[in-house]
C-alpha positions as CSV (number, residue, x, y, z in Angstrom):
1,M,-166.6,120.8,72.6
2,A,-166.6,121.1,76.4
3,S,-168.0,117.5,76.8
4,A,-165.4,116.1,74.4
5,S,-162.5,117.8,76.4
6,V,-163.9,116.4,79.7
7,E,-164.1,112.9,78.2
8,S,-160.6,113.1,76.9
9,Q,-159.3,114.3,80.3
10,L,-161.2,111.5,82.1
11,Q,-159.7,108.9,79.7
12,R,-156.2,110.3,80.4
13,I,-156.7,110.1,84.2
14,I,-157.9,106.5,84.0
15,R,-154.8,105.7,81.9
16,D,-152.6,107.4,84.4
17,L,-154.2,105.4,87.2
18,Q,-153.5,102.2,85.3
19,G,-149.9,103.2,84.8
20,A,-149.6,103.9,88.6
21,V,-151.0,100.5,89.4
22,T,-148.6,98.9,87.0
23,E,-145.7,100.8,88.6
24,L,-146.7,99.7,92.1
25,S,-146.9,96.1,91.1
26,K,-143.6,96.2,89.3
27,E,-141.9,98.0,92.3
28,F,-143.2,95.4,94.7
29,K,-142.0,92.5,92.6
30,E,-138.5,94.1,92.0
31,A,-137.9,95.2,95.7
32,G,-139.7,92.3,97.4
33,E,-140.7,94.6,100.2
34,P,-144.1,96.2,101.0
35,I,-144.9,99.6,99.5
36,T,-144.5,102.5,101.9
37,D,-145.4,106.2,101.8
38,D,-142.0,107.0,100.3
39,S,-143.1,105.6,97.0
40,T,-143.8,108.2,94.3
41,S,-146.0,105.6,92.5
42,L,-148.2,105.4,95.6
43,H,-148.5,109.2,95.7
44,K,-149.5,109.3,92.0
45,F,-152.0,106.4,92.5
46,S,-153.6,108.2,95.5
47,Y,-154.1,111.5,93.7
48,K,-155.5,109.9,90.6
49,L,-157.9,107.7,92.5
50,E,-159.0,110.6,94.7
51,Y,-159.6,112.7,91.5
52,L,-161.8,110.0,90.1
53,L,-163.8,109.7,93.4
54,Q,-164.4,113.5,93.4
55,F,-165.1,113.9,89.6
56,D,-168.7,115.1,88.9
57,Q,-169.7,114.5,92.5
58,K,-172.9,116.2,93.8
59,E,-172.4,118.8,96.4
60,K,-173.9,117.8,99.8
61,A,-173.6,119.0,103.3
62,T,-174.4,117.9,106.8
63,L,-176.9,119.5,109.2
64,L,-174.0,121.6,110.6
65,G,-173.0,122.8,107.2
66,N,-169.9,120.6,106.7
67,K,-169.2,119.5,103.2
68,K,-169.6,115.8,102.4
69,D,-167.1,113.9,100.4
70,Y,-166.5,110.4,99.0
71,W,-166.1,109.1,102.6
72,D,-169.9,109.6,103.1
73,Y,-170.4,107.9,99.8
74,F,-168.5,104.8,101.1
75,C,-170.5,104.9,104.3
76,A,-173.8,105.1,102.4
77,C,-172.9,102.1,100.2
78,L,-171.3,99.8,102.8
79,A,-173.4,100.6,105.9
80,K,-175.8,97.7,105.3
81,V,-173.3,95.2,103.7
82,K,-172.5,92.4,106.2
83,G,-168.8,91.9,106.7
84,A,-167.7,94.8,104.5
85,N,-167.9,97.7,107.0
86,D,-164.9,96.8,109.2
87,G,-162.8,99.5,107.7
88,I,-165.6,102.1,108.2
89,R,-165.8,101.3,111.9
90,F,-162.0,101.4,112.2
91,V,-161.8,104.8,110.5
92,K,-164.5,106.2,112.8
93,S,-162.5,105.1,115.8
94,I,-159.6,107.4,114.8
95,S,-160.3,110.6,116.7
96,E,-157.6,112.6,115.0
97,L,-159.6,112.7,111.7
98,R,-161.9,115.7,111.6
99,T,-163.0,116.1,107.9
100,S,-164.7,113.7,105.5
101,L,-161.8,114.1,103.1
102,G,-159.3,112.9,105.7
103,K,-161.6,109.9,106.7
104,G,-161.9,109.0,103.0
105,R,-158.1,108.9,102.6
106,A,-157.7,106.8,105.7
107,F,-160.3,104.4,104.4
108,I,-158.4,104.0,101.1
109,R,-155.2,103.3,103.0
110,Y,-157.0,100.8,105.2
111,S,-158.3,99.0,102.1
112,L,-154.8,98.9,100.5
113,V,-153.2,97.4,103.6
114,H,-155.9,94.7,103.8
115,Q,-155.8,94.2,100.0
116,R,-159.5,94.7,99.5
117,L,-159.7,98.0,97.7
118,A,-161.0,96.5,94.5
119,D,-163.7,94.4,96.4
120,T,-164.8,97.5,98.3
121,L,-165.2,99.7,95.2
122,Q,-166.9,96.8,93.3
123,Q,-169.6,96.6,96.1
124,C,-170.1,100.4,96.0
125,F,-170.5,100.4,92.2
126,M,-173.0,97.6,92.4
127,N,-175.2,99.8,94.5
128,T,-176.3,101.9,91.5
129,K,-179.1,103.7,93.3
130,V,-176.7,105.3,95.9
131,T,-174.1,105.9,93.2
132,S,-176.6,107.8,91.0
133,D,-177.7,109.8,94.1
134,W,-174.0,110.9,94.8
135,Y,-172.7,111.5,91.3
136,Y,-173.9,113.2,88.1
137,E,-174.2,111.3,84.8
138,R,-170.7,112.3,83.6
139,S,-169.1,110.3,86.4
140,P,-167.2,107.1,85.3
141,F,-168.8,105.2,88.1
142,L,-172.2,105.5,86.3
143,K,-170.7,104.1,83.1
144,P,-170.4,100.2,83.3
145,R,-167.5,100.0,80.9
146,L,-165.4,102.6,82.7
147,S,-166.2,101.3,86.2
148,S,-165.4,97.7,85.2
149,D,-162.0,98.9,83.7
150,I,-161.2,100.8,87.0
151,V,-162.1,97.8,89.2
152,G,-160.1,95.4,86.9
153,Q,-157.1,97.6,87.3
154,L,-157.4,97.7,91.1
155,Y,-157.6,93.9,91.3
156,E,-153.9,93.9,90.3
157,L,-153.1,95.4,93.7
158,T,-154.5,92.3,95.6
159,D,-151.0,90.7,95.3
160,V,-149.2,93.8,96.4
161,Q,-148.4,94.4,100.1
162,F,-148.5,97.9,101.6
163,D,-146.8,99.1,104.8
164,L,-148.8,102.2,105.7
165,A,-149.2,103.8,109.2
166,S,-152.7,104.4,110.4
167,R,-151.8,107.4,112.6
168,G,-149.2,110.1,112.7
169,Y,-150.3,112.0,109.6
170,D,-152.6,114.9,109.0
171,L,-154.8,113.3,106.3
172,D,-157.2,116.2,106.5
173,A,-154.6,118.4,104.8
174,A,-152.8,116.1,102.3
175,W,-151.6,112.6,101.5
176,P,-148.4,111.5,103.5
177,T,-145.1,112.0,101.8
178,F,-142.8,110.1,104.2
179,A,-143.0,106.6,105.6
180,R,-143.6,105.4,109.2
181,R,-142.7,101.7,109.5
182,T,-145.6,99.6,111.0
183,L,-144.3,96.1,110.4
184,S,-141.4,96.4,112.8
185,P,-141.9,95.1,116.4
186,G,-141.5,98.5,118.0
187,S,-144.1,100.3,115.8
188,S,-147.3,98.9,117.2
189,A,-148.7,102.3,117.8
190,Y,-149.0,103.0,114.0
191,M,-150.4,99.6,113.0
192,W,-153.8,99.2,111.5
193,K,-155.9,97.7,114.2
194,P,-159.5,97.0,113.2
195,P,-162.2,96.4,115.8
196,S,-162.4,93.0,117.6
197,R,-164.5,91.4,114.8
198,S,-162.9,88.9,112.4
199,S,-162.0,90.1,109.0
200,S,-164.8,90.4,106.6
201,M,-162.7,88.8,103.9
202,S,-162.2,85.6,105.9
203,S,-165.8,85.5,106.7
204,L,-166.7,85.8,103.1
205,V,-164.2,83.1,102.1
206,S,-165.6,80.7,104.8
207,S,-169.1,81.3,103.5
208,Y,-167.9,80.7,100.0
209,L,-166.3,77.4,101.0
210,Q,-169.4,76.2,102.8
211,T,-171.5,77.0,99.9
212,A,-169.1,75.2,97.6
213,S,-169.1,72.0,99.7
214,E,-172.9,72.0,99.7
215,E,-172.9,72.4,95.9
216,C,-170.4,69.5,95.6
217,R,-172.6,67.2,97.6
218,S,-175.6,68.2,95.5
219,L,-173.6,67.6,92.3
220,Q,-172.5,64.1,93.5
221,G,-176.2,63.2,94.1
222,Q,-177.0,64.5,90.7
223,L,-174.3,62.4,89.2
224,E,-175.6,59.2,90.9
225,E,-179.1,60.1,89.6
226,R,-177.7,60.6,86.1
227,G,-176.0,57.2,86.3
228,R,-179.3,55.5,87.1
229,Q,-180.9,57.4,84.3
230,L,-178.1,56.3,81.9
231,Q,-178.7,52.7,82.7
232,A,-182.4,53.1,82.1
233,T,-181.6,54.8,78.8
234,E,-179.5,51.9,77.6
235,E,-182.4,49.6,78.3
236,A,-184.6,51.9,76.3
237,V,-182.1,52.0,73.5
238,G,-182.3,48.2,73.2
239,K,-186.0,48.4,72.9
240,L,-185.7,51.2,70.3
241,E,-183.3,49.0,68.2
242,A,-185.9,46.3,68.1
243,A,-188.5,48.8,67.1
244,R,-186.2,50.3,64.5
245,A,-186.4,47.2,62.2
246,G,-190.2,47.5,62.2
247,V,-190.0,51.2,61.5
248,G,-187.6,50.5,58.6
249,E,-190.2,48.3,56.9
250,E,-192.9,50.8,57.6
251,L,-190.6,53.5,56.2
252,S,-190.1,51.6,52.9
253,R,-193.9,51.3,52.5
254,T,-194.2,54.9,53.4
255,S,-191.5,55.9,50.8
256,A,-193.5,54.1,48.1
257,H,-196.7,55.8,49.2
258,L,-194.8,59.1,49.3
259,S,-193.6,58.7,45.7
260,E,-197.2,58.2,44.7
261,C,-198.3,61.2,46.7
262,Q,-195.5,63.3,45.1
263,A,-196.8,62.3,41.6
264,A,-200.3,63.3,42.7
265,V,-199.0,66.6,44.1
266,L,-197.3,67.3,40.9
267,T,-200.5,66.8,39.0
268,K,-202.4,69.0,41.4
269,D,-199.7,71.7,41.1
270,Q,-200.2,71.7,37.3
271,E,-204.0,72.0,37.8
272,G,-203.4,74.7,40.4
273,A,-201.3,76.7,38.0
274,A,-204.0,76.5,35.4
275,L,-206.6,77.5,37.9
276,R,-204.4,80.5,39.0
277,E,-204.1,81.6,35.4
278,N,-207.9,81.4,35.1
279,L,-208.2,83.2,38.4
280,D,-205.8,86.0,37.2
281,R,-207.7,86.4,34.0
282,T,-211.0,86.5,35.8
283,Q,-209.7,89.1,38.3
284,K,-208.6,91.3,35.4
285,E,-212.0,91.0,33.8
286,L,-213.6,91.7,37.2
287,E,-211.5,94.8,37.7
288,K,-212.4,96.0,34.2
289,A,-216.1,95.4,34.9
290,T,-215.8,97.1,38.3
291,A,-214.2,100.1,36.6
292,E,-217.0,100.2,34.1
293,I,-219.6,99.9,36.8
294,Q,-218.0,102.7,38.8
295,E,-217.9,104.9,35.7
296,Y,-221.6,104.1,35.0
297,R,-222.4,104.7,38.6
298,S,-220.6,108.1,38.6
299,K,-222.4,109.1,35.4
300,L,-225.7,108.0,36.9
301,C,-225.0,109.9,40.1
302,Q,-224.1,113.0,38.0
303,E,-227.3,112.5,36.0
304,V,-229.3,112.2,39.2
305,T,-227.6,115.3,40.6
306,D,-228.3,117.3,37.5
307,R,-231.9,116.1,37.5
308,K,-232.3,117.2,41.1
309,K,-230.8,120.6,40.3
310,S,-233.1,121.0,37.3
311,D,-236.1,119.9,39.3
312,Q,-235.2,122.3,42.1
313,K,-234.8,125.1,39.5
314,L,-238.1,124.2,37.9
315,L,-239.8,124.1,41.3
316,A,-238.2,127.5,42.2
317,D,-239.4,128.9,38.8
318,L,-242.8,127.4,39.4
319,D,-243.0,128.9,42.8
320,D,-241.9,132.3,41.4
321,L,-244.5,132.0,38.7
322,S,-247.2,131.1,41.2
323,R,-246.3,134.0,43.5
324,T,-246.1,136.3,40.5
325,K,-249.6,135.1,39.3
326,K,-251.0,135.7,42.8
327,Y,-249.5,139.1,42.9
328,L,-250.7,140.0,39.4
329,E,-254.2,138.8,40.3
330,E,-254.3,141.0,43.3
331,R,-252.8,143.9,41.3
332,L,-255.4,143.4,38.6
333,I,-258.2,143.6,41.2
334,E,-256.7,146.8,42.5
335,L,-256.4,148.2,39.1
336,L,-260.0,147.3,38.3
337,R,-261.1,149.1,41.5
338,D,-258.9,152.1,40.6
339,K,-260.5,152.1,37.1
340,D,-264.0,152.1,38.6
341,A,-263.0,154.9,41.0
342,L,-261.5,156.9,38.1
343,W,-264.7,156.4,36.1
344,Q,-266.8,157.6,39.0
345,K,-264.5,160.6,39.5
346,S,-264.7,161.3,35.8
347,D,-268.5,161.3,35.8
348,A,-268.6,163.5,38.9
349,L,-266.0,165.9,37.4
350,E,-268.0,166.2,34.2
351,F,-271.2,166.9,36.0
352,Q,-269.4,169.4,38.3
353,Q,-267.8,171.2,35.3
354,K,-271.2,171.6,33.7
355,L,-272.6,173.0,36.9
356,S,-269.7,175.3,37.5
357,A,-269.9,176.6,33.9
358,E,-273.6,177.4,34.4
359,E,-273.0,179.1,37.7
360,K,-269.9,181.0,36.4
361,L,-271.9,182.5,33.6
362,L,-273.9,184.5,36.2
363,G,-270.7,186.2,37.3
364,D,-269.7,187.6,40.6
365,A,-271.5,190.8,40.2
366,E,-274.9,189.2,39.5
367,A,-274.6,186.7,42.5
368,S,-276.9,188.2,45.1
369,H,-277.4,185.2,47.4
370,C,-275.3,182.4,48.8
371,L,-274.9,179.4,46.5
372,D,-275.3,177.0,49.4
373,C,-277.8,178.2,51.9
374,K,-279.5,180.7,49.4
375,R,-279.3,183.6,51.9
376,E,-279.3,187.1,50.3
377,F,-276.2,189.1,50.6
378,S,-276.5,192.4,52.5
379,W,-274.4,194.7,54.7
380,M,-275.0,192.1,57.5
381,V,-274.5,189.0,55.3
382,R,-271.2,189.6,53.6
383,R,-269.9,187.8,50.5
384,H,-266.9,185.4,50.8
385,H,-265.2,183.6,47.9
386,C,-264.0,180.0,48.1
387,R,-260.2,179.9,47.4
388,A,-260.6,176.5,45.7
389,C,-263.6,177.0,43.3
390,G,-263.9,180.8,43.4
391,R,-267.6,180.9,43.9
392,G,-269.4,183.2,46.4
393,F,-270.8,182.0,49.7
394,C,-271.8,183.5,53.0
395,Y,-269.6,183.4,56.1
396,Y,-271.2,180.3,57.6
397,C,-271.1,178.3,54.3
398,C,-267.4,179.3,53.7
399,S,-265.9,179.0,57.1
400,N,-263.8,175.8,56.4
401,Y,-260.0,176.0,55.8
402,A,-258.0,173.5,53.8
403,V,-254.7,173.4,51.8
404,T,-255.7,174.1,48.2
405,K,-252.2,174.2,46.7
406,A,-249.2,171.8,47.2
407,G,-246.8,173.3,49.7
408,G,-249.2,176.2,50.5
409,K,-251.0,177.2,53.7
410,K,-254.6,176.6,54.6
411,E,-257.2,178.9,52.9
412,R,-260.9,179.5,53.1
413,C,-263.1,177.1,51.1
414,C,-266.7,175.9,50.9
415,R,-268.0,172.8,52.3
416,A,-268.0,170.8,49.0
417,C,-264.4,171.7,48.3
418,F,-263.4,171.0,51.9
419,Q,-264.9,167.5,51.6
420,K,-263.1,167.0,48.2
421,L,-259.8,168.2,49.6
422,G,-260.1,165.8,52.5
423,G,-259.8,168.3,55.4
424,G,-256.6,170.0,54.2
425,R,-254.9,167.5,51.9
426,A,-254.6,168.7,48.3
427,S,-255.1,166.2,45.5
428,P,-254.8,166.3,41.8
429,D,-258.6,165.8,41.6
430,S,-259.4,168.8,43.6
431,T,-257.1,171.0,41.6
432,S,-258.6,169.8,38.3
433,S,-262.1,170.2,39.7
434,G,-261.4,173.7,40.8
435,A,-260.0,174.6,37.4
436,S,-263.0,173.0,35.7
437,Q,-265.6,174.7,37.9
438,G,-264.5,178.3,37.7
439,Q,-261.1,178.8,36.4
440,P,-259.9,178.1,32.9
441,S,-256.9,175.9,32.5
442,P,-253.7,177.9,31.8
443,T,-252.6,177.7,28.2
444,P,-249.2,176.2,28.2
445,S,-246.4,177.7,26.2
446,P,-245.1,175.9,23.1
447,A,-241.9,175.0,25.0
448,Q,-243.9,173.6,27.9
449,A,-246.2,171.7,25.6
450,G,-243.3,170.2,23.8
451,L,-241.6,169.2,27.1
452,Q,-244.8,167.7,28.4
453,A,-245.3,165.8,25.1
454,T,-241.8,164.5,25.2
455,G,-242.2,163.5,28.9
456,G,-245.3,161.6,28.1
457,Q,-243.8,159.8,25.2
458,G,-240.7,159.0,27.3
459,A,-242.9,157.6,30.0
460,H,-244.6,155.4,27.5
461,M,-241.3,154.5,25.8
462,D,-239.9,153.5,29.2
463,L,-242.6,150.9,29.6
464,R,-240.5,148.2,28.0
465,P,-241.2,144.5,28.3
466,P,-240.5,143.1,31.8
467,D,-237.7,140.8,32.8
468,D,-239.8,137.7,32.2
469,T,-241.2,137.8,28.6
470,M,-244.2,135.7,29.5
471,F,-246.1,138.5,31.3
472,D,-246.1,142.3,31.8
473,I,-245.5,143.9,35.2
474,I,-247.5,147.1,35.9
475,T,-245.3,149.4,38.0
476,D,-246.3,152.1,40.4
477,E,-245.0,154.7,38.0
478,E,-247.4,153.5,35.3
479,L,-250.3,153.5,37.7
480,C,-249.5,157.2,38.7
481,Q,-249.4,158.1,35.0
482,I,-252.8,156.4,34.4
483,Q,-254.3,158.2,37.4
484,E,-252.9,161.6,36.2
485,S,-254.1,161.0,32.7
486,G,-257.5,160.0,34.0
487,S,-257.8,163.0,36.4
488,S,-256.9,165.6,33.9
489,L,-259.9,166.0,31.5
490,P,-259.7,168.0,28.4
491,E,-261.7,171.2,28.1
492,T,-264.0,171.8,25.1
493,P,-263.4,174.8,22.9
494,T,-266.8,176.2,23.7
495,E,-266.0,176.4,27.4
496,T,-262.7,178.1,26.8
497,D,-264.3,180.6,24.3
498,S,-267.1,181.4,26.7
499,L,-264.8,182.5,29.5
500,D,-263.5,186.0,29.8
501,P,-260.1,186.3,28.0
502,S,-258.7,188.7,30.6
503,M,-259.6,186.3,33.4
504,A,-258.1,183.3,31.6
505,E,-254.9,185.3,30.9
506,Q,-254.7,186.3,34.6
507,D,-255.3,182.8,35.8
508,A,-252.7,181.4,33.4
509,T,-250.1,183.9,34.7
510,S,-250.9,183.1,38.3
511,S,-251.0,179.3,37.7
512,S,-247.6,179.3,36.0
513,L,-246.0,180.0,39.3
514,T,-247.7,177.3,41.4
515,P,-245.8,174.3,42.8
516,E,-247.9,171.9,40.8
517,D,-246.3,173.3,37.6
518,S,-242.9,172.9,39.1
519,E,-243.6,169.3,39.8
520,D,-244.8,168.9,36.2
521,M,-241.4,170.4,35.1
522,L,-239.6,167.8,37.3
523,L,-241.6,165.0,35.6
524,G,-240.3,166.3,32.3
525,Q,-236.7,165.7,33.3
526,D,-234.6,162.8,31.9
527,T,-235.4,159.3,33.3
528,E,-231.7,158.8,34.3
529,I,-231.7,162.1,36.4
530,R,-235.0,161.1,38.1
531,L,-233.5,157.6,38.8
532,L,-230.4,159.2,40.4
533,R,-232.6,161.6,42.4
534,S,-235.3,159.3,43.8
535,G,-234.3,155.7,42.9
536,E,-233.0,153.1,45.4
537,L,-229.3,152.7,45.1
538,M,-228.0,149.1,45.7
539,I,-224.2,149.3,45.3
540,K,-221.8,152.1,44.3
541,V,-218.3,151.1,43.1
542,P,-216.2,154.1,42.4
543,F,-213.1,153.9,40.1
544,T,-210.3,156.1,39.0
545,V,-208.2,155.9,35.8
546,E,-205.3,154.4,37.7
547,E,-207.5,151.7,39.2
548,I,-209.0,150.8,35.9
549,A,-205.5,150.6,34.4
550,S,-204.7,147.9,37.0
551,F,-208.0,146.2,36.5
552,G,-206.5,143.0,35.2
553,E,-207.8,140.5,32.6
554,G,-210.7,139.0,34.7
555,S,-214.2,140.3,35.1
556,R,-215.7,141.6,38.3
557,E,-219.2,141.0,39.7
558,L,-221.8,143.6,40.5
559,F,-225.1,142.7,42.3
560,V,-228.3,144.6,41.4
561,R,-231.3,143.7,43.5
562,S,-234.8,143.8,42.1
563,S,-236.4,147.3,41.9
564,T,-233.0,149.0,42.5
565,Y,-230.0,150.2,40.5
566,S,-226.2,150.0,40.9
567,L,-223.7,152.7,40.0
568,I,-220.1,152.7,38.8
569,P,-218.7,156.3,38.9
570,I,-215.4,156.8,37.0
571,T,-213.4,159.9,38.0
572,V,-211.4,161.3,35.0
573,A,-209.0,164.2,35.5
574,E,-207.9,164.6,31.9
575,A,-209.6,164.7,28.5
576,G,-208.8,162.6,25.4
577,L,-209.0,159.2,27.1
578,T,-211.3,156.4,25.9
579,I,-213.3,154.4,28.4
580,S,-214.3,150.9,27.2
581,W,-216.6,148.4,28.9
582,V,-217.8,144.9,28.4
583,F,-220.6,143.4,30.5
584,S,-223.1,140.6,30.7
585,S,-225.9,139.8,33.2
586,D,-227.4,136.7,34.8
587,P,-230.3,136.0,34.8
588,K,-232.3,138.0,32.3
589,S,-231.5,141.4,30.8
590,I,-230.5,144.7,32.4
591,S,-230.9,148.4,31.5
592,F,-227.7,150.5,30.9
593,S,-227.0,154.2,30.7
594,V,-224.2,156.7,31.0
595,V,-224.5,160.1,32.8
596,F,-221.8,162.8,33.0
597,Q,-221.3,165.0,36.1
598,E,-218.8,167.8,36.2
599,A,-217.9,167.3,39.9
600,E,-219.0,165.0,42.7
601,D,-220.7,167.8,44.5
602,A,-222.4,169.2,41.4
603,P,-226.2,169.2,41.6
604,L,-228.0,166.4,39.7
605,E,-230.0,169.0,37.6
606,Q,-226.7,169.9,35.9
607,C,-225.9,166.3,34.9
608,K,-225.9,165.4,31.2
609,V,-227.1,162.1,29.8
610,L,-224.5,160.8,27.3
611,I,-226.1,157.4,26.6
612,P,-229.9,157.2,27.5
613,T,-231.3,154.2,29.3
614,T,-231.3,151.2,26.9
615,R,-232.6,147.7,27.6
616,C,-229.8,145.3,26.8
617,S,-230.0,141.5,26.1
618,S,-226.9,141.0,28.1
619,H,-228.0,137.6,29.3
620,K,-227.7,136.3,25.8
621,E,-224.5,138.1,24.6
622,S,-221.7,140.3,26.0
623,I,-222.4,144.0,25.5
624,R,-219.4,146.1,24.4
625,G,-219.1,149.9,24.2
626,Q,-216.7,152.8,24.6
627,L,-216.9,156.5,25.3
628,K,-214.3,159.2,24.5
629,V,-213.7,161.7,27.3
630,R,-214.3,165.2,26.1
631,A,-214.0,167.0,29.5
632,P,-212.7,165.9,32.9
633,G,-215.4,165.0,35.5
634,V,-217.3,161.9,36.7
635,Y,-218.7,159.5,34.2
636,M,-221.4,157.3,35.9
637,L,-222.2,153.9,34.4
638,I,-225.8,153.0,35.6
639,F,-227.1,149.4,35.7
640,D,-230.9,149.8,36.2
641,N,-233.1,146.9,37.4
642,T,-236.0,149.0,38.7
643,F,-238.3,147.5,36.0
644,S,-238.0,144.0,37.6
645,R,-240.1,143.4,40.7
646,F,-238.9,139.9,41.7
647,V,-235.7,139.0,39.8
648,S,-232.3,140.2,41.1
649,K,-229.4,140.3,38.7
650,K,-225.6,139.8,38.7
651,V,-223.6,141.9,36.3
652,F,-220.1,140.7,35.2
653,Y,-218.2,143.7,33.9
654,H,-214.7,144.5,32.6
655,L,-213.3,148.1,32.2
656,T,-210.3,149.5,30.3
657,V,-208.9,152.9,29.6
658,D,-207.0,153.8,26.5
659,R,-204.8,156.9,26.2
660,P,-204.5,158.7,22.8
661,V,-201.5,157.7,20.7
662,I,-199.4,160.8,20.0
663,Y,-197.7,160.6,16.6
664,D,-194.1,161.8,16.8
665,G,-193.1,161.4,13.1
666,S,-190.7,158.6,13.8
667,D,-191.6,156.9,10.5
668,F,-189.8,159.6,8.5
669,L,-186.6,159.4,10.5
């Protein structure tokens, strides 16, 4: 908006300047006398021209701090122009002028008197470098159309005479408003007297005339040369007329030949059209064949890619099988060694049991000498009992200390038991040997016997086929069960009957409180509880009922590494809900179970197994199930992969929660 208003104001000032020029020209023609300072049209013209000269001018100052004006712009443009700086020298000679504004006004009046204002401004506008250095881009002097309009208007004043005094006015303050006659004989003091050099306009005119005369002489010489060339041309035309007849005959022959060529070209065009049709048909067939080739190529590439993937998969499977075979061979060798060691232990234990039974028949009271060094017991050689086997030895033969019970402290034992116990480490073999040598095995209660029988059956039932159905994997848990079953030898009825009933009853009572029995009780716990207690947890993803309600339609992924298990605990705060699940695994199968816990901080011994561990063929089909919540608590979904030594699994599962539908009897309303 501001730029538009400035443009409109500038256009109005230029129109007013044109009107003032027109009025000055009309006033001079009507009066027939020079224009003086009494003319209002001159006042209007001076103010409008000064406004344009000061419009959008850059602010500059001298070294003394005086402000520069359009007078300095004139000096910068005309200082090096030969014959055009007479007015500048004249204005500088007037000592009354003190400011740049006054000098600029005096220079304009000088140019009007000498009828060269338009030429002066034209020379200034042609120096675009100095003009752009003094004015901003909104100035009309930097716009060729506006500057040419202004100069064209000022050229109308070249025919108008002005009678303006050079001195006697304070031009630093304002333009003159009254006239001082300078053309009368007695007013020589106020006449415009330029320096002693000739007028720049006359010098320019003389130079123009000299240049014009030289151009005329050159043009005359050119005309004479053109005349000679014209004569030569006429001679050449005669020769050309003679040659024209021969060319006509040649042209007729050429026309006949051209008609023949046109007929041949027409024939060739027809042949070309037929060839183009054949070419188009061939291109279409080529494009179709190219498309088919590209399709076959893409199929072949896809086939090659699939073949590479299948080869890589087969190589990976082959590598897994080779590593599995190597591991199984090593494991088989270890098991054979363990079997040999167990047989040796069994033979040694059988022999030791027989020896212990024979020595035990003697009794403590009848033992009168050390069973190792055979020294006779006396008040000097005291009797000491081995805490492992219970036999009597002297002080020197029973001076070793070892841990005879798990979690207990070191106790006195004989040399043989010390070597069996390994210098303080209790083992199942030592315990069983001690029991077989001197102490009868405690008779388990019916409940304990049932628990042990159930645990044994569960252990054997848990030995399900491995992940790869081509071979079985023997786990550490199976090996421990084999070692325990091998180390515990059954006692014959004759040995049990030969022992003292009171002693057997006392030993059974004392052995029922040992840590070994407590460990046996732990072995009788559920497989799921033992897994939560001592298994390796891979990932635990807890959920609440609200989170399952916003589960969405898609399935989520759960990673279960080999020999580990993953857990999804669902916290339920209200009873009556129904939790449903759908899951599948890749690759191979996975074991699944559900355990209930009353609270997150409740001990694992108080957990209840709702769905026991079940091996699911989830790699072949999706497994679906649901559970109705009877009590609030934490329902743990367990995905067990501990049976797989090498293969990790991915479980894709989806959970939903259904609330019970409360019947309100609306059907009868």
